[in-house]
Every structure is written in structure tokens, then in C-alpha cells.
VOGU-3710 file (C-alpha; in Angstrom, 3 decimals, decimal comma):
1> mvsfqtkeiy> 95,313/164,102/103,025  97,550/161,421/104,378  99,389/159,537/101,653  99,953/155,805/101,932  102,571/153,672/100,314  101,336/150,379/98,942  103,518/147,501/100,051  104,263/144,517/97,827  102,152/141,460/98,591  103,640/138,011/98,142
11> saemigsslq> 101,569/135,137/96,826  102,599/132,999/99,789  100,377/135,159/101,995  96,677/134,714/102,599  94,502/137,708/101,810  93,059/137,904/105,315  96,370/138,105/107,115  97,615/140,596/104,523  94,638/142,920/105,084  94,891/142,544/108,848
21> klrgergfti> 98,558/143,476/108,645  97,712/146,524/106,542  95,048/147,595/109,039  97,538/147,279/111,881  100,100/149,374/110,049  97,518/152,089/109,331  96,342/152,109/112,939  92,638/151,377/112,337  90,337/149,224/114,386  88,070/146,773/112,685
31> eaissgtkiq> 85,113/148,761/114,072  86,356/151,857/112,255  86,588/150,002/108,959  83,114/148,546/109,499  81,720/152,019/110,127  83,512/153,551/107,142  82,748/150,808/104,629  79,258/149,863/105,923  80,396/146,236/105,979  79,292/144,354/109,050
41> kkylealekn> 82,043/143,638/111,536  81,426/139,879/111,459  82,158/139,814/107,722  85,373/141,786/108,134  86,462/139,448/110,917  85,702/136,457/108,716  87,685/138,045/105,890  90,717/138,650/108,097  90,553/135,056/109,323  90,328/133,763/105,723
51> nfetlghaty> 87,000/132,208/106,649  85,638/132,577/103,135  82,961/129,934/103,601  80,840/132,310/105,675  81,021/135,074/103,077  79,322/133,339/100,146  80,179/134,002/96,524  83,718/135,121/95,723  82,316/138,235/94,035  81,100/139,484/97,427
61> innfikayak> 84,516/138,867/98,946  86,037/140,663/95,984  83,903/143,747/96,800  84,754/143,525/100,499  88,466/143,524/99,656  88,073/146,563/97,369  86,212/148,544/100,021  88,621/147,453/102,768  91,739/148,419/100,806  90,298/151,724/99,517
71> flgadpapyl> 89,252/152,756/103,022  92,840/152,259/104,155  94,090/154,208/101,134  95,681/151,223/99,461  95,476/150,063/95,841  92,980/147,142/95,824  94,547/145,483/92,763  97,401/143,638/94,530  94,997/142,376/97,189  92,479/141,226/94,616
81> nlfrenlggv> 95,274/139,412/92,776  96,328/137,791/96,026  92,778/136,650/96,690  92,627/135,202/93,184  95,881/133,330/93,864  94,420/132,057/97,142  91,573/130,622/95,088  94,023/128,877/92,793  93,934/131,411/89,982  90,163/131,184/89,444
91> ecddiaiqpr> 88,402/134,391/88,478  86,209/135,731/91,260  83,093/135,681/89,096  83,501/131,975/88,401  83,352/130,510/91,881  80,857/130,380/94,719  82,525/129,588/98,020  80,329/127,099/99,758  79,307/128,004/103,303  80,281/125,500/105,997
101> wlkekkvwst> 76,675/124,956/107,044  75,827/123,932/103,483  78,749/121,520/103,362  77,691/120,034/106,677  74,135/119,759/105,370  75,352/117,926/102,283  77,512/115,605/104,403  74,553/114,941/106,683  72,314/114,405/103,672  74,831/111,988/102,162
111> rrslrnills> 75,087/110,080/105,413  71,308/109,953/105,679  71,084/108,664/102,103  73,681/105,999/102,815  71,856/105,040/105,993  68,568/104,788/104,092  70,235/102,662/101,413  71,706/100,343/104,036  68,364/100,097/105,819  66,681/99,309/102,509
121> ivalallgyi> 69,236/96,592/101,762  68,755/95,091/105,228  64,960/95,281/104,861  65,082/93,605/101,435  67,429/90,927/102,725  65,137/90,287/105,685  62,090/90,196/103,424  63,874/87,791/101,098  64,856/85,575/104,024  61,282/85,521/105,363
131> slailnlcsa> 59,874/84,823/101,893  62,375/82,003/101,380  61,538/80,573/104,795  57,803/80,661/104,028  58,370/79,124/100,593  60,546/76,428/102,100  57,943/75,760/104,785  55,064/75,478/102,306  56,849/73,621/99,525  56,865/69,835/99,385
141> ptiavafppn> 59,886/68,320/101,150  62,539/66,463/99,210  63,085/62,728/99,494  66,589/61,477/98,746  66,905/57,687/98,525  70,430/56,479/99,207  69,605/52,772/98,736  68,332/50,960/96,798  68,456/52,590/93,386  65,242/52,707/91,397
151> dynspdakie> 64,570/49,618/89,238  66,813/47,602/91,514  67,271/43,829/91,141  67,565/42,608/94,695  69,357/39,330/95,411  67,706/39,194/98,827  64,109/39,102/99,964  64,860/41,541/102,774  66,460/44,944/102,170  66,832/48,240/103,996
161> frgkvpadan> 65,470/51,404/102,488  67,863/54,183/103,393  67,694/57,893/102,619  67,114/61,377/103,890  64,286/63,906/104,202  64,065/67,263/106,021  64,218/66,642/109,762  60,780/68,223/110,293  59,056/66,070/107,652  56,691/63,204/108,311
171> lkingqntav> 57,748/60,217/106,218  55,684/57,211/105,233  56,837/54,160/103,322  53,999/52,103/101,901  51,636/54,013/104,163  53,581/53,182/107,328  55,095/55,966/109,451  58,849/55,808/109,256  61,171/57,139/111,939  63,464/60,022/110,998
181> dengnfvqpl> 66,433/61,033/113,138  67,423/64,590/114,061  69,328/64,943/110,799  66,471/63,616/108,653  68,066/60,225/107,982  65,878/57,147/107,825  66,373/53,387/107,598  63,360/51,166/106,944  63,580/47,346/106,581  61,401/45,960/103,793
191> elgeglnvvk> 60,472/42,401/102,884  60,102/41,881/99,184  57,656/39,667/97,352  58,446/37,603/94,314  58,579/39,705/91,151  57,989/43,455/90,945  57,693/45,446/94,164  56,491/49,034/93,984  57,386/51,059/97,072  55,563/54,284/97,787
201> lsaerkhske> 57,433/56,984/99,717  55,553/60,086/100,827  56,725/63,032/102,930  55,099/66,241/104,074  55,517/69,039/106,565  52,822/70,547/108,745  51,794/73,201/106,196  53,345/71,835/103,021  52,229/69,800/100,062  52,955/66,083/99,996
211> ktlywrifyg> 55,930/64,765/98,090  55,445/61,268/96,642  57,918/58,885/95,008  57,372/55,398/93,596  60,345/53,029/93,733  60,519/49,800/91,727  62,392/46,800/93,093  62,595/43,377/91,456  63,212/40,144/93,298  63,353/36,509/92,273
221> nkalsqr> 62,728/34,629/89,072  59,407/36,364/88,337  61,197/39,687/88,182  62,851/38,747/84,907  59,565/37,973/83,207  57,943/41,190/84,457  60,580/43,508/83,129
//
């Protein structure tokens, strides 16, 4: 029987390169080790390349190392210790080395989840925008009167009603269509009667409800007695 001398293994080494070096020193091909240990060649090649991800659980790699070293007549213990050091000191029974395909699957799954989340956010934002647009279209338009203020005492018989509505609204003042510019601004001259004047402002869109305001304006001596 040929006797072999076990060489010291340094923790700076990787287990694969250490075993490959041992095999070279003993003069064995990887095919010979595969035949003698009944371990498939592809697994031995992965082991020598430190490609642990393709080998599965660390316990399997642990057994591969034992068989590999024993076939070459070496003490497996130093190699097993080296493998443990390569894993950061974790016991072989405590860790499952994740195959690359599984990692890639998880990365792909994570990306798909993120994509689905982003698509959901975009869809919800779009739905919210459409809902808001429909609500805005169907709701009664606002009427903002800039002048005069409500319950106004006018010193003049003629005033200008000024304000703003949505640009797409149809505005009427006292039942008369009132022009609105591209920004929704309007100016409507009004002639006041003696005493209390009630001005009706109404605005609506094509598919909306009508918005109605009543504005009170006082003019002349009769206004004082009516208040």
C-alpha cells in the first residue's frame, strides 16, 4: 500500500483549490476519482472550482470532501475544517448553500413583484385621476365673485359684476348669458334699481349640476329702509 503524507492546509486557501492541488500531487485524474468515489464528475469539478451553489446543502459537500480525501489517502479532517472556515465557521449541518438558479429565481421573483407593485400604483393613480376628472366634470362649477361683495351698498346705479367660473362653464346673470373668457373671467355691467337688488348667478357644465348664487345689492335711499 502506498503511504501518503498529509500536508498542512492553511485557512487562507479555498477547499476546492486545496483538493485540486492534492489530486495533482497524487497523480489522479478527476475521472479516476469520480469512478472510485461514485461521485459524478460534474460535482467534483464544481467542488474543485469552489462552486458550492450547484452542490446544494453543505452536508452533501461535506460528504464529497470526505470521499475525495479518503480516496487520495488523505485525512479528511483538515479539509473539512478548511471547508468550515470557508463557510465562516458555520457547522456543515447548519447551512444550505443556495443554488444559483434559485437565487436568480428569487431575484426575478422580486423584480416581478416590484414591477407588479409599480403597475398597481400606476393603475390606481390613473384610476384616481379618471375618477377625479369625472367627479369634476359632473359636479357643479364654482362661482367666485370678485366684485361687488354680497350685501353691497352701491353709490352708483351702474356697476360691473366681476368674477370667475371654470372656463368650460355656461354662466348666466339674471337669466342672461354672460360671456366668459378663456380663463373663466367674466365682467357683466348691471343697472341697479332703487332699493334692494337681488342678482341671480347660475353656472353649469354640459353634464354637471347647476350652481346658483343670489347676490344682494342696495342702492339709493330706499335701500336703508329695506335693510
